[in-house]
Backbone of each chain as nested JSON, in Angstrom:
{
  "chains": [
    {"id": "A", "residues": [
      {"number": 1, "name": "UNK", "atoms": {"N": [0.823, -1.209, 0.0], "CA": [0.0, 0.0, 0.0], "C": [0.866, 1.273, 0.0]}},
      {"number": 2, "name": "UNK", "atoms": {"N": [1.937, 1.257, 0.827], "CA": [2.81, 2.433, 0.881], "C": [4.094, 2.174, 0.099]}},
      {"number": 3, "name": "UNK", "atoms": {"N": [4.72, 3.258, -0.348], "CA": [5.928, 3.132, -1.161], "C": [7.085, 2.534, -0.37]}},
      {"number": 4, "name": "UNK", "atoms": {"N": [7.212, 2.966, 0.875], "CA": [8.317, 2.521, 1.724], "C": [7.758, 2.178, 3.102]}},
      {"number": 5, "name": "UNK", "atoms": {"N": [8.646, 1.777, 3.994], "CA": [8.225, 1.54, 5.379], "C": [7.785, 2.871, 5.981]}},
      {"number": 6, "name": "UNK", "atoms": {"N": [6.739, 2.809, 6.782], "CA": [6.244, 4.05, 7.39], "C": [6.424, 4.002, 8.904]}},
      {"number": 7, "name": "UNK", "atoms": {"N": [6.382, 5.187, 9.483], "CA": [6.529, 5.292, 10.939], "C": [5.167, 5.115, 11.608]}},
      {"number": 8, "name": "UNK", "atoms": {"N": [5.152, 4.504, 12.753], "CA": [3.927, 4.366, 13.543], "C": [3.35, 5.758, 13.848]}},
      {"number": 9, "name": "UNK", "atoms": {"N": [2.055, 5.908, 13.593], "CA": [1.415, 7.208, 13.763], "C": [1.531, 7.782, 15.165]}},
      {"number": 10, "name": "UNK", "atoms": {"N": [1.638, 6.901, 16.135], "CA": [1.695, 7.383, 17.514], "C": [3.029, 8.085, 17.806]}},
      {"number": 11, "name": "UNK", "atoms": {"N": [4.04, 7.767, 17.027], "CA": [5.312, 8.487, 17.177], "C": [5.133, 9.937, 16.743]}},
      {"number": 12, "name": "UNK", "atoms": {"N": [4.382, 10.136, 15.671], "CA": [4.086, 11.501, 15.223], "C": [3.244, 12.214, 16.276]}},
      {"number": 13, "name": "UNK", "atoms": {"N": [2.261, 11.489, 16.813], "CA": [1.382, 12.075, 17.827], "C": [2.17, 12.504, 19.06]}},
      {"number": 14, "name": "UNK", "atoms": {"N": [3.22, 11.769, 19.363], "CA": [4.059, 12.099, 20.518], "C": [4.598, 13.524, 20.405]}},
      {"number": 15, "name": "UNK", "atoms": {"N": [4.877, 13.969, 19.187], "CA": [5.396, 15.327, 18.987], "C": [4.39, 16.372, 19.482]}},
      {"number": 16, "name": "UNK", "atoms": {"N": [3.1, 16.079, 19.3], "CA": [2.067, 17.008, 19.772], "C": [2.149, 17.156, 21.283]}},
      {"number": 17, "name": "UNK", "atoms": {"N": [2.292, 16.022, 21.964], "CA": [2.331, 16.087, 23.428], "C": [3.551, 16.861, 23.905]}},
      {"number": 18, "name": "UNK", "atoms": {"N": [4.642, 16.817, 23.135], "CA": [5.842, 17.594, 23.495], "C": [5.556, 19.092, 23.387]}},
      {"number": 19, "name": "UNK", "atoms": {"N": [4.849, 19.478, 22.332], "CA": [4.501, 20.893, 22.158], "C": [3.595, 21.359, 23.293]}},
      {"number": 20, "name": "UNK", "atoms": {"N": [2.593, 20.559, 23.607], "CA": [1.638, 20.938, 24.662], "C": [2.34, 21.054, 26.017]}},
      {"number": 21, "name": "UNK", "atoms": {"N": [3.242, 20.134, 26.286], "CA": [3.878, 20.076, 27.597], "C": [5.021, 21.051, 27.785]}},
      {"number": 22, "name": "UNK", "atoms": {"N": [5.564, 21.558, 26.672], "CA": [6.735, 22.425, 26.81], "C": [6.519, 23.845, 26.275]}},
      {"number": 23, "name": "UNK", "atoms": {"N": [5.568, 24.019, 25.367], "CA": [5.416, 25.33, 24.715], "C": [4.033, 25.94, 24.952]}},
      {"number": 24, "name": "UNK", "atoms": {"N": [3.014, 25.263, 24.503], "CA": [1.654, 25.805, 24.562], "C": [0.692, 24.701, 24.958]}},
      {"number": 25, "name": "UNK", "atoms": {"N": [0.105, 24.729, 26.135], "CA": [0.232, 25.756, 27.19], "C": [1.555, 25.717, 27.964]}},
      {"number": 26, "name": "UNK", "atoms": {"N": [2.342, 24.649, 27.89], "CA": [3.635, 24.605, 28.556], "C": [3.63, 23.791, 29.836]}},
      {"number": 27, "name": "UNK", "atoms": {"N": [4.684, 23.979, 30.609], "CA": [4.894, 23.179, 31.818], "C": [3.672, 23.185, 32.734]}},
      {"number": 28, "name": "UNK", "atoms": {"N": [3.374, 22.034, 33.325], "CA": [2.238, 21.93, 34.234], "C": [0.942, 21.592, 33.524]}},
      {"number": 29, "name": "UNK", "atoms": {"N": [1.019, 21.382, 32.221], "CA": [-0.167, 21.013, 31.449], "C": [-0.567, 19.576, 31.767]}},
      {"number": 30, "name": "UNK", "atoms": {"N": [-1.847, 19.363, 31.998], "CA": [-2.358, 18.012, 32.226], "C": [-3.185, 17.612, 31.011]}},
      {"number": 31, "name": "UNK", "atoms": {"N": [-2.775, 16.485, 30.426], "CA": [-3.378, 16.006, 29.179], "C": [-4.688, 15.306, 29.516]}},
      {"number": 32, "name": "UNK", "atoms": {"N": [-5.787, 15.764, 28.968], "CA": [-7.076, 15.132, 29.26], "C": [-7.593, 14.312, 28.084]}},
      {"number": 33, "name": "UNK", "atoms": {"N": [-7.334, 14.788, 26.877], "CA": [-7.836, 14.037, 25.733], "C": [-7.2, 14.494, 24.441]}},
      {"number": 34, "name": "UNK", "atoms": {"N": [-7.253, 13.614, 23.456], "CA": [-6.665, 13.942, 22.154], "C": [-7.416, 13.168, 21.085]}},
      {"number": 35, "name": "UNK", "atoms": {"N": [-7.825, 13.882, 20.056], "CA": [-8.348, 13.21, 18.863], "C": [-7.27, 13.272, 17.79]}},
      {"number": 36, "name": "UNK", "atoms": {"N": [-7.078, 12.156, 17.11], "CA": [-6.025, 12.082, 16.101], "C": [-6.605, 11.564, 14.793]}},
      {"number": 37, "name": "UNK", "atoms": {"N": [-6.276, 12.233, 13.698], "CA": [-6.602, 11.695, 12.375], "C": [-5.304, 11.592, 11.592]}},
      {"number": 38, "name": "UNK", "atoms": {"N": [-4.962, 10.353, 11.247], "CA": [-3.722, 10.119, 10.501], "C": [-4.048, 10.259, 9.021]}},
      {"number": 39, "name": "UNK", "atoms": {"N": [-3.591, 11.344, 8.412], "CA": [-4.05, 11.708, 7.073], "C": [-3.107, 11.296, 5.958]}},
      {"number": 40, "name": "UNK", "atoms": {"N": [-1.836, 11.131, 6.285], "CA": [-0.866, 10.754, 5.255], "C": [0.279, 10.007, 5.933]}},
      {"number": 41, "name": "UNK", "atoms": {"N": [0.925, 9.105, 5.194], "CA": [2.014, 8.335, 5.805], "C": [3.231, 9.198, 6.124]}},
      {"number": 42, "name": "UNK", "atoms": {"N": [3.934, 8.811, 7.183], "CA": [5.224, 9.423, 7.517], "C": [6.294, 8.387, 7.193]}},
      {"number": 43, "name": "UNK", "atoms": {"N": [7.209, 8.757, 6.296], "CA": [8.264, 7.842, 5.881], "C": [9.531, 8.083, 6.694]}},
      {"number": 44, "name": "UNK", "atoms": {"N": [10.346, 7.062, 6.768], "CA": [11.629, 7.193, 7.438], "C": [12.399, 8.351, 6.77]}},
      {"number": 45, "name": "UNK", "atoms": {"N": [12.957, 9.224, 7.58], "CA": [13.721, 10.35, 7.046], "C": [12.899, 11.62, 6.909]}},
      {"number": 46, "name": "UNK", "atoms": {"N": [11.572, 11.523, 7.012], "CA": [10.742, 12.727, 6.951], "C": [11.028, 13.627, 8.155]}},
      {"number": 47, "name": "UNK", "atoms": {"N": [10.831, 14.921, 7.96], "CA": [10.944, 15.884, 9.06], "C": [9.544, 16.393, 9.381]}},
      {"number": 48, "name": "UNK", "atoms": {"N": [9.107, 16.143, 10.612], "CA": [7.734, 16.468, 10.99], "C": [7.727, 17.653, 11.962]}},
      {"number": 49, "name": "UNK", "atoms": {"N": [6.834, 18.597, 11.69], "CA": [6.666, 19.757, 12.559], "C": [5.281, 19.707, 13.189]}},
      {"number": 50, "name": "UNK", "atoms": {"N": [5.245, 19.779, 14.511], "CA": [3.973, 19.759, 15.232], "C": [3.616, 21.17, 15.668]}},
      {"number": 51, "name": "UNK", "atoms": {"N": [2.361, 21.564, 15.453], "CA": [1.909, 22.89, 15.873], "C": [0.606, 22.762, 16.662]}},
      {"number": 52, "name": "UNK", "atoms": {"N": [0.405, 23.703, 17.565], "CA": [-0.815, 23.733, 18.369], "C": [-1.342, 25.153, 18.385]}},
      {"number": 53, "name": "UNK", "atoms": {"N": [-2.648, 25.273, 18.248], "CA": [-3.287, 26.592, 18.239], "C": [-4.49, 26.528, 19.179]}},
      {"number": 54, "name": "UNK", "atoms": {"N": [-4.566, 27.481, 20.095], "CA": [-5.697, 27.497, 21.026], "C": [-6.961, 27.86, 20.265]}},
      {"number": 55, "name": "UNK", "atoms": {"N": [-7.985, 27.026, 20.401], "CA": [-9.254, 27.331, 19.729], "C": [-10.373, 27.618, 20.735]}},
      {"number": 56, "name": "UNK", "atoms": {"N": [-10.145, 27.239, 21.997], "CA": [-11.175, 27.515, 23.001], "C": [-10.553, 27.544, 24.393]}},
      {"number": 57, "name": "UNK", "atoms": {"N": [-10.989, 28.508, 25.194], "CA": [-10.578, 28.587, 26.594], "C": [-11.809, 28.422, 27.463]}},
      {"number": 58, "name": "UNK", "atoms": {"N": [-11.714, 27.553, 28.472], "CA": [-12.829, 27.371, 29.409], "C": [-12.274, 27.677, 30.804]}},
      {"number": 59, "name": "UNK", "atoms": {"N": [-12.179, 28.977, 31.154], "CA": [-11.478, 29.385, 32.38], "C": [-12.061, 28.768, 33.643]}},
      {"number": 60, "name": "UNK", "atoms": {"N": [-13.39, 28.602, 33.694], "CA": [-14.001, 28.074, 34.922], "C": [-13.597, 26.643, 35.199]}},
      {"number": 61, "name": "UNK", "atoms": {"N": [-13.096, 25.944, 34.19], "CA": [-12.629, 24.569, 34.383], "C": [-11.117, 24.452, 34.181]}},
      {"number": 62, "name": "UNK", "atoms": {"N": [-10.442, 25.577, 34.013], "CA": [-9.003, 25.594, 33.71], "C": [-8.682, 24.774, 32.458]}},
      {"number": 63, "name": "UNK", "atoms": {"N": [-9.6, 24.73, 31.508], "CA": [-9.387, 23.898, 30.324], "C": [-9.024, 24.73, 29.109]}},
      {"number": 64, "name": "UNK", "atoms": {"N": [-8.205, 24.097, 28.276], "CA": [-7.797, 24.705, 27.018], "C": [-8.003, 23.671, 25.919]}},
      {"number": 65, "name": "UNK", "atoms": {"N": [-8.662, 24.074, 24.844], "CA": [-8.84, 23.197, 23.686], "C": [-7.943, 23.73, 22.581]}},
      {"number": 66, "name": "UNK", "atoms": {"N": [-7.156, 22.839, 21.998], "CA": [-6.209, 23.261, 20.963], "C": [-6.397, 22.43, 19.703]}},
      {"number": 67, "name": "UNK", "atoms": {"N": [-6.259, 23.101, 18.583], "CA": [-6.174, 22.402, 17.31], "C": [-4.714, 21.985, 17.136]}},
      {"number": 68, "name": "UNK", "atoms": {"N": [-4.492, 20.723, 16.793], "CA": [-3.115, 20.213, 16.711], "C": [-2.868, 19.624, 15.329]}},
      {"number": 69, "name": "UNK", "atoms": {"N": [-1.744, 19.994, 14.748], "CA": [-1.442, 19.598, 13.376], "C": [0.025, 19.211, 13.243]}},
      {"number": 70, "name": "UNK", "atoms": {"N": [0.278, 18.149, 12.497], "CA": [1.655, 17.786, 12.163], "C": [1.81, 17.81, 10.648]}},
      {"number": 71, "name": "UNK", "atoms": {"N": [2.856, 18.492, 10.198], "CA": [3.115, 18.572, 8.757], "C": [4.5, 18.014, 8.46]}},
      {"number": 72, "name": "UNK", "atoms": {"N": [4.669, 17.519, 7.241], "CA": [5.994, 17.02, 6.856], "C": [6.811, 18.118, 6.163]}},
      {"number": 73, "name": "UNK", "atoms": {"N": [7.977, 17.757, 5.697], "CA": [8.897, 18.746, 5.126], "C": [8.366, 19.384, 3.842]}},
      {"number": 74, "name": "UNK", "atoms": {"N": [7.333, 18.791, 3.248], "CA": [6.729, 19.365, 2.04], "C": [5.489, 20.194, 2.364]}},
      {"number": 75, "name": "UNK", "atoms": {"N": [5.214, 20.354, 3.657], "CA": [4.049, 21.141, 4.07], "C": [2.758, 20.347, 4.051]}},
      {"number": 76, "name": "UNK", "atoms": {"N": [2.845, 19.064, 3.79], "CA": [1.646, 18.216, 3.752], "C": [1.224, 17.865, 5.185]}},
      {"number": 77, "name": "UNK", "atoms": {"N": [-0.05, 18.02, 5.477], "CA": [-0.554, 17.659, 6.808], "C": [-0.631, 16.141, 6.908]}},
      {"number": 78, "name": "UNK", "atoms": {"N": [0.106, 15.57, 7.854], "CA": [0.099, 14.114, 8.026], "C": [-0.792, 13.7, 9.198]}},
      {"number": 79, "name": "UNK", "atoms": {"N": [-1.044, 14.63, 10.102], "CA": [-1.866, 14.319, 11.277], "C": [-2.6, 15.591, 11.688]}},
      {"number": 80, "name": "UNK", "atoms": {"N": [-3.9, 15.463, 11.921], "CA": [-4.64, 16.603, 12.456], "C": [-5.452, 16.121, 13.646]}},
      {"number": 81, "name": "UNK", "atoms": {"N": [-5.874, 17.034, 14.468], "CA": [-6.656, 16.609, 15.618], "C": [-6.91, 17.737, 16.583]}},
      {"number": 82, "name": "UNK", "atoms": {"N": [-7.377, 17.359, 17.75], "CA": [-7.782, 18.332, 18.755], "C": [-7.346, 17.821, 20.112]}},
      {"number": 83, "name": "UNK", "atoms": {"N": [-6.747, 18.694, 20.894], "CA": [-6.298, 18.318, 22.235], "C": [-7.125, 19.048, 23.284]}},
      {"number": 84, "name": "UNK", "atoms": {"N": [-7.417, 18.357, 24.373], "CA": [-8.044, 18.98, 25.538], "C": [-7.075, 18.844, 26.703]}},
      {"number": 85, "name": "UNK", "atoms": {"N": [-6.692, 19.979, 27.285], "CA": [-5.733, 19.944, 28.393], "C": [-6.241, 20.797, 29.55]}},
      {"number": 86, "name": "UNK", "atoms": {"N": [-5.685, 20.528, 30.725], "CA": [-5.96, 21.348, 31.881], "C": [-4.67, 22.075, 32.231]}},
      {"number": 87, "name": "UNK", "atoms": {"N": [-4.804, 23.361, 32.494], "CA": [-3.631, 24.156, 32.838], "C": [-3.887, 24.801, 34.184]}},
      {"number": 88, "name": "UNK", "atoms": {"N": [-3.045, 24.466, 35.165], "CA": [-3.23, 25.005, 36.523], "C": [-2.97, 26.494, 36.548]}}
    ]},
    {"id": "B", "residues": [
      {"number": 1, "name": "UNK", "atoms": {"N": [-0.267, 18.621, 41.818], "CA": [-1.535, 17.951, 41.503], "C": [-1.435, 16.428, 41.66]}},
      {"number": 2, "name": "UNK", "atoms": {"N": [-0.311, 15.837, 41.195], "CA": [-0.156, 14.387, 41.292], "C": [0.798, 14.038, 42.43]}},
      {"number": 3, "name": "UNK", "atoms": {"N": [0.648, 12.807, 42.944], "CA": [1.464, 12.385, 44.078], "C": [2.936, 12.264, 43.698]}},
      {"number": 4, "name": "UNK", "atoms": {"N": [3.172, 11.752, 42.496], "CA": [4.545, 11.53, 42.041], "C": [4.645, 11.98, 40.597]}},
      {"number": 5, "name": "UNK", "atoms": {"N": [5.831, 11.824, 40.037], "CA": [5.99, 12.131, 38.614], "C": [5.144, 11.162, 37.805]}},
      {"number": 6, "name": "UNK", "atoms": {"N": [4.534, 11.665, 36.747], "CA": [3.678, 10.801, 35.933], "C": [4.274, 10.643, 34.539]}},
      {"number": 7, "name": "UNK", "atoms": {"N": [3.831, 9.584, 33.876], "CA": [4.3, 9.305, 32.516], "C": [3.446, 10.081, 31.521]}},
      {"number": 8, "name": "UNK", "atoms": {"N": [4.052, 10.532, 30.456], "CA": [3.332, 11.203, 29.375], "C": [2.256, 10.265, 28.821]}},
      {"number": 9, "name": "UNK", "atoms": {"N": [1.051, 10.776, 28.693], "CA": [-0.072, 9.957, 28.248], "C": [0.138, 9.297, 26.893]}},
      {"number": 10, "name": "UNK", "atoms": {"N": [0.927, 9.944, 26.049], "CA": [1.117, 9.39, 24.714], "C": [1.961, 8.108, 24.75]}},
      {"number": 11, "name": "UNK", "atoms": {"N": [2.738, 7.936, 25.817], "CA": [3.47, 6.667, 25.972], "C": [2.493, 5.534, 26.226]}},
      {"number": 12, "name": "UNK", "atoms": {"N": [1.464, 5.815, 27.018], "CA": [0.42, 4.817, 27.256], "C": [-0.333, 4.531, 25.951]}},
      {"number": 13, "name": "UNK", "atoms": {"N": [-0.632, 5.597, 25.227], "CA": [-1.359, 5.446, 23.961], "C": [-0.575, 4.591, 22.966]}},
      {"number": 14, "name": "UNK", "atoms": {"N": [0.741, 4.689, 23.043], "CA": [1.589, 3.908, 22.132], "C": [1.309, 2.409, 22.289]}},
      {"number": 15, "name": "UNK", "atoms": {"N": [0.976, 1.979, 23.5], "CA": [0.674, 0.564, 23.736], "C": [-0.536, 0.119, 22.909]}},
      {"number": 16, "name": "UNK", "atoms": {"N": [-1.499, 1.021, 22.736], "CA": [-2.674, 0.688, 21.918], "C": [-2.251, 0.408, 20.483]}},
      {"number": 17, "name": "UNK", "atoms": {"N": [-1.391, 1.265, 19.957], "CA": [-0.976, 1.073, 18.562], "C": [-0.207, -0.236, 18.393]}},
      {"number": 18, "name": "UNK", "atoms": {"N": [0.488, -0.664, 19.431], "CA": [1.2, -1.955, 19.369], "C": [0.195, -3.102, 19.274]}},
      {"number": 19, "name": "UNK", "atoms": {"N": [-0.872, -3.023, 20.064], "CA": [-1.902, -4.066, 20.027], "C": [-2.551, -4.115, 18.642]}},
      {"number": 20, "name": "UNK", "atoms": {"N": [-2.902, -2.941, 18.125], "CA": [-3.57, -2.884, 16.822], "C": [-2.673, -3.424, 15.707]}},
      {"number": 21, "name": "UNK", "atoms": {"N": [-1.41, -3.083, 15.772], "CA": [-0.485, -3.441, 14.688], "C": [0.037, -4.864, 14.766]}},
      {"number": 22, "name": "UNK", "atoms": {"N": [-0.077, -5.489, 15.945], "CA": [0.499, -6.831, 16.073], "C": [-0.535, -7.906, 16.418]}},
      {"number": 23, "name": "UNK", "atoms": {"N": [-1.662, -7.541, 17.015], "CA": [-2.625, -8.551, 17.491], "C": [-3.982, -8.418, 16.814]}},
      {"number": 24, "name": "UNK", "atoms": {"N": [-4.617, -7.287, 17.024], "CA": [-5.989, -7.098, 16.546], "C": [-6.12, -5.698, 15.987]}},
      {"number": 25, "name": "UNK", "atoms": {"N": [-6.295, -5.533, 14.682], "CA": [-6.405, -6.557, 13.632], "C": [-5.083, -7.234, 13.258]}},
      {"number": 26, "name": "UNK", "atoms": {"N": [-3.921, -6.692, 13.663], "CA": [-2.644, -7.332, 13.383], "C": [-1.887, -6.719, 12.217]}},
      {"number": 27, "name": "UNK", "atoms": {"N": [-0.888, -7.451, 11.76], "CA": [0.026, -6.948, 10.728], "C": [-0.733, -6.417, 9.497]}},
      {"number": 28, "name": "UNK", "atoms": {"N": [-0.248, -5.329, 8.943], "CA": [-0.888, -4.752, 7.768], "C": [-2.0, -3.771, 8.115]}},
      {"number": 29, "name": "UNK", "atoms": {"N": [-2.188, -3.528, 9.396], "CA": [-3.196, -2.565, 9.835], "C": [-2.736, -1.151, 9.52]}},
      {"number": 30, "name": "UNK", "atoms": {"N": [-3.63, -0.366, 8.965], "CA": [-3.322, 1.042, 8.71], "C": [-4.148, 1.894, 9.663]}},
      {"number": 31, "name": "UNK", "atoms": {"N": [-3.418, 2.705, 10.421], "CA": [-4.023, 3.525, 11.474], "C": [-4.668, 4.757, 10.835]}},
      {"number": 32, "name": "UNK", "atoms": {"N": [-5.962, 4.931, 11.03], "CA": [-6.624, 6.087, 10.439], "C": [-6.975, 7.148, 11.479]}},
      {"number": 33, "name": "UNK", "atoms": {"N": [-7.332, 6.697, 12.664], "CA": [-7.706, 7.681, 13.672], "C": [-7.762, 7.067, 15.045]}},
      {"number": 34, "name": "UNK", "atoms": {"N": [-7.641, 7.921, 16.036], "CA": [-7.678, 7.456, 17.416], "C": [-8.223, 8.579, 18.284]}},
      {"number": 35, "name": "UNK", "atoms": {"N": [-9.2, 8.252, 19.111], "CA": [-9.646, 9.174, 20.158], "C": [-9.084, 8.672, 21.476]}},
      {"number": 36, "name": "UNK", "atoms": {"N": [-8.57, 9.591, 22.266], "CA": [-7.945, 9.22, 23.542], "C": [-8.537, 10.058, 24.663]}},
      {"number": 37, "name": "UNK", "atoms": {"N": [-8.907, 9.401, 25.751], "CA": [-9.278, 10.128, 26.964], "C": [-8.377, 9.645, 28.082]}},
      {"number": 38, "name": "UNK", "atoms": {"N": [-7.583, 10.562, 28.607], "CA": [-6.652, 10.22, 29.687], "C": [-7.41, 10.364, 31.007]}},
      {"number": 39, "name": "UNK", "atoms": {"N": [-7.739, 9.25, 31.626], "CA": [-8.674, 9.252, 32.754], "C": [-7.997, 9.232, 34.12]}},
      {"number": 40, "name": "UNK", "atoms": {"N": [-6.783, 8.719, 34.179], "CA": [-6.086, 8.649, 35.46], "C": [-4.587, 8.683, 35.188]}},
      {"number": 41, "name": "UNK", "atoms": {"N": [-3.819, 9.193, 36.152], "CA": [-2.371, 9.296, 35.933], "C": [-1.7, 7.923, 35.904]}},
      {"number": 42, "name": "UNK", "atoms": {"N": [-0.631, 7.835, 35.123], "CA": [0.222, 6.642, 35.109], "C": [1.528, 7.031, 35.802]}},
      {"number": 43, "name": "UNK", "atoms": {"N": [1.85, 6.323, 36.885], "CA": [3.061, 6.631, 37.652], "C": [4.212, 5.746, 37.217]}},
      {"number": 44, "name": "UNK", "atoms": {"N": [5.415, 6.219, 37.442], "CA": [6.596, 5.414, 37.161], "C": [6.465, 4.093, 37.921]}},
      {"number": 45, "name": "UNK", "atoms": {"N": [6.717, 2.992, 37.247], "CA": [6.636, 1.684, 37.882], "C": [5.288, 1.0, 37.694]}},
      {"number": 46, "name": "UNK", "atoms": {"N": [4.271, 1.722, 37.221], "CA": [2.976, 1.092, 36.952], "C": [3.112, 0.08, 35.81]}},
      {"number": 47, "name": "UNK", "atoms": {"N": [2.254, -0.938, 35.836], "CA": [2.186, -1.911, 34.744], "C": [0.876, -1.683, 34.0]}},
      {"number": 48, "name": "UNK", "atoms": {"N": [0.983, -1.349, 32.736], "CA": [-0.202, -0.977, 31.963], "C": [-0.523, -2.072, 30.939]}},
      {"number": 49, "name": "UNK", "atoms": {"N": [-1.79, -2.442, 30.877], "CA": [-2.256, -3.429, 29.905], "C": [-3.199, -2.746, 28.926]}},
      {"number": 50, "name": "UNK", "atoms": {"N": [-2.891, -2.887, 27.635], "CA": [-3.733, -2.294, 26.588], "C": [-4.601, -3.372, 25.965]}},
      {"number": 51, "name": "UNK", "atoms": {"N": [-5.883, -3.085, 25.796], "CA": [-6.786, -4.04, 25.163], "C": [-7.573, -3.344, 24.053]}},
      {"number": 52, "name": "UNK", "atoms": {"N": [-7.95, -4.123, 23.054], "CA": [-8.75, -3.614, 21.941], "C": [-9.878, -4.594, 21.672]}},
      {"number": 53, "name": "UNK", "atoms": {"N": [-11.057, -4.058, 21.425], "CA": [-12.233, -4.879, 21.151], "C": [-12.928, -4.301, 19.925]}},
      {"number": 54, "name": "UNK", "atoms": {"N": [-13.197, -5.16, 18.952], "CA": [-13.868, -4.681, 17.739], "C": [-15.311, -4.318, 18.083]}},
      {"number": 55, "name": "UNK", "atoms": {"N": [-15.7, -3.102, 17.74], "CA": [-17.088, -2.699, 18.006], "C": [-17.859, -2.471, 16.706]}},
      {"number": 56, "name": "UNK", "atoms": {"N": [-17.148, -2.344, 15.587], "CA": [-17.849, -2.16, 14.316], "C": [-16.963, -2.595, 13.157]}},
      {"number": 57, "name": "UNK", "atoms": {"N": [-17.565, -3.266, 12.197], "CA": [-16.859, -3.645, 10.969], "C": [-17.554, -2.965, 9.797]}},
      {"number": 58, "name": "UNK", "atoms": {"N": [-16.762, -2.334, 8.926], "CA": [-17.331, -1.705, 7.733], "C": [-16.631, -2.346, 6.529]}},
      {"number": 59, "name": "UNK", "atoms": {"N": [-17.11, -3.539, 6.12], "CA": [-16.382, -4.331, 5.115], "C": [-16.205, -3.604, 3.783]}},
      {"number": 60, "name": "UNK", "atoms": {"N": [-17.209, -2.818, 3.382], "CA": [-17.103, -2.16, 2.073], "C": [-15.978, -1.12, 2.035]}},
      {"number": 61, "name": "UNK", "atoms": {"N": [-15.511, -0.706, 3.195], "CA": [-14.385, 0.252, 3.25], "C": [-13.153, -0.379, 3.885]}},
      {"number": 62, "name": "UNK", "atoms": {"N": [-13.197, -1.673, 4.136], "CA": [-12.106, -2.364, 4.837], "C": [-11.783, -1.717, 6.184]}},
      {"number": 63, "name": "UNK", "atoms": {"N": [-12.794, -1.16, 6.843], "CA": [-12.544, -0.456, 8.101], "C": [-12.983, -1.26, 9.297]}},
      {"number": 64, "name": "UNK", "atoms": {"N": [-12.243, -1.067, 10.354], "CA": [-12.559, -1.694, 11.626], "C": [-12.525, -0.609, 12.708]}},
      {"number": 65, "name": "UNK", "atoms": {"N": [-13.563, -0.558, 13.516], "CA": [-13.603, 0.387, 14.641], "C": [-13.43, -0.433, 15.913]}},
      {"number": 66, "name": "UNK", "atoms": {"N": [-12.516, -0.004, 16.756], "CA": [-12.237, -0.756, 17.979], "C": [-12.335, 0.146, 19.206]}},
      {"number": 67, "name": "UNK", "atoms": {"N": [-12.86, -0.417, 20.262], "CA": [-12.809, 0.242, 21.556], "C": [-11.445, -0.099, 22.158]}},
      {"number": 68, "name": "UNK", "atoms": {"N": [-10.736, 0.911, 22.65], "CA": [-9.371, 0.69, 23.146], "C": [-9.268, 1.184, 24.592]}},
      {"number": 69, "name": "UNK", "atoms": {"N": [-8.703, 0.358, 25.424], "CA": [-8.641, 0.655, 26.86], "C": [-7.273, 0.291, 27.418]}},
      {"number": 70, "name": "UNK", "atoms": {"N": [-6.749, 1.123, 28.285], "CA": [-5.518, 0.789, 29.013], "C": [-5.833, 0.799, 30.51]}},
      {"number": 71, "name": "UNK", "atoms": {"N": [-5.443, -0.266, 31.186], "CA": [-5.666, -0.361, 32.633], "C": [-4.329, -0.526, 33.346]}},
      {"number": 72, "name": "UNK", "atoms": {"N": [-4.293, -0.107, 34.609], "CA": [-3.061, -0.294, 35.382], "C": [-3.12, -1.596, 36.19]}},
      {"number": 73, "name": "UNK", "atoms": {"N": [-2.116, -1.827, 36.987], "CA": [-2.006, -3.093, 37.737], "C": [-3.126, -3.281, 38.756]}},
      {"number": 74, "name": "UNK", "atoms": {"N": [-3.845, -2.206, 39.071], "CA": [-4.967, -2.32, 40.008], "C": [-6.306, -2.451, 39.284]}},
      {"number": 75, "name": "UNK", "atoms": {"N": [-6.252, -2.56, 37.958], "CA": [-7.485, -2.696, 37.189], "C": [-8.163, -1.364, 36.894]}},
      {"number": 76, "name": "UNK", "atoms": {"N": [-7.525, -0.282, 37.281], "CA": [-8.103, 1.049, 37.047], "C": [-7.875, 1.451, 35.583]}},
      {"number": 77, "name": "UNK", "atoms": {"N": [-8.918, 1.935, 34.93], "CA": [-8.784, 2.393, 33.537], "C": [-8.066, 3.744, 33.52]}},
      {"number": 78, "name": "UNK", "atoms": {"N": [-6.924, 3.794, 32.882], "CA": [-6.158, 5.042, 32.82], "C": [-6.358, 5.755, 31.486]}},
      {"number": 79, "name": "UNK", "atoms": {"N": [-6.776, 5.01, 30.472], "CA": [-6.975, 5.592, 29.145], "C": [-8.094, 4.827, 28.449]}},
      {"number": 80, "name": "UNK", "atoms": {"N": [-9.04, 5.554, 27.887], "CA": [-10.049, 4.887, 27.066], "C": [-10.133, 5.614, 25.745]}},
      {"number": 81, "name": "UNK", "atoms": {"N": [-10.719, 4.981, 24.767], "CA": [-10.807, 5.638, 23.474], "C": [-11.316, 4.717, 22.4]}},
      {"number": 82, "name": "UNK", "atoms": {"N": [-11.19, 5.181, 21.18], "CA": [-11.717, 4.464, 20.032], "C": [-10.715, 4.589, 18.894]}},
      {"number": 83, "name": "UNK", "atoms": {"N": [-10.452, 3.474, 18.243], "CA": [-9.513, 3.471, 17.115], "C": [-10.254, 3.173, 15.825]}},
      {"number": 84, "name": "UNK", "atoms": {"N": [-9.855, 3.822, 14.762], "CA": [-10.349, 3.506, 13.422], "C": [-9.154, 3.061, 12.599]}},
      {"number": 85, "name": "UNK", "atoms": {"N": [-9.233, 1.839, 12.052], "CA": [-8.117, 1.32, 11.272], "C": [-8.63, 0.748, 9.955]}},
      {"number": 86, "name": "UNK", "atoms": {"N": [-7.723, 0.603, 9.006], "CA": [-8.026, -0.055, 7.755], "C": [-7.223, -1.352, 7.734]}},
      {"number": 87, "name": "UNK", "atoms": {"N": [-7.898, -2.422, 7.363], "CA": [-7.231, -3.718, 7.306], "C": [-7.393, -4.244, 5.891]}},
      {"number": 88, "name": "UNK", "atoms": {"N": [-6.26, -4.443, 5.231], "CA": [-6.296, -4.911, 3.832], "C": [-6.825, -6.33, 3.748]}}
    ]}
  ]
}
């Protein structure tokens, strides 16, 4: 089905959790949920960039909803989804 | 917030992808999507068991929907969710 061996999608997803835990919202973030859609294969040697954008703030629950996207070196979206986190 | 240092939730989620790719549905599985709900913390030293149960088959699209659960050594569910995969 694929041209070459591909990387397990959860490895790509791991990059999202790194962004959430270190950049946005950053340290002290508690991961509550994540939706993942694997849209394109990641091949060995690809360079993947994970980005997160806040789409909703729920201050009364200390919750943040983020749109999360991973793109490869050609700008193709390989993973999209939504994260729900708690930020103290 | 937590008693001790906790493991990144995506490490627990990785166990689900191992089950899907090696057991059910097994080799040749293509990961299309995953919903994850992180329900309880995973502490260093915990033993986590990942299980998958087929909840829907869509033969005309070669799709399989599975309920995915990770429990700790005390039987507590630490992660629940749903996987969508394609099986050739």
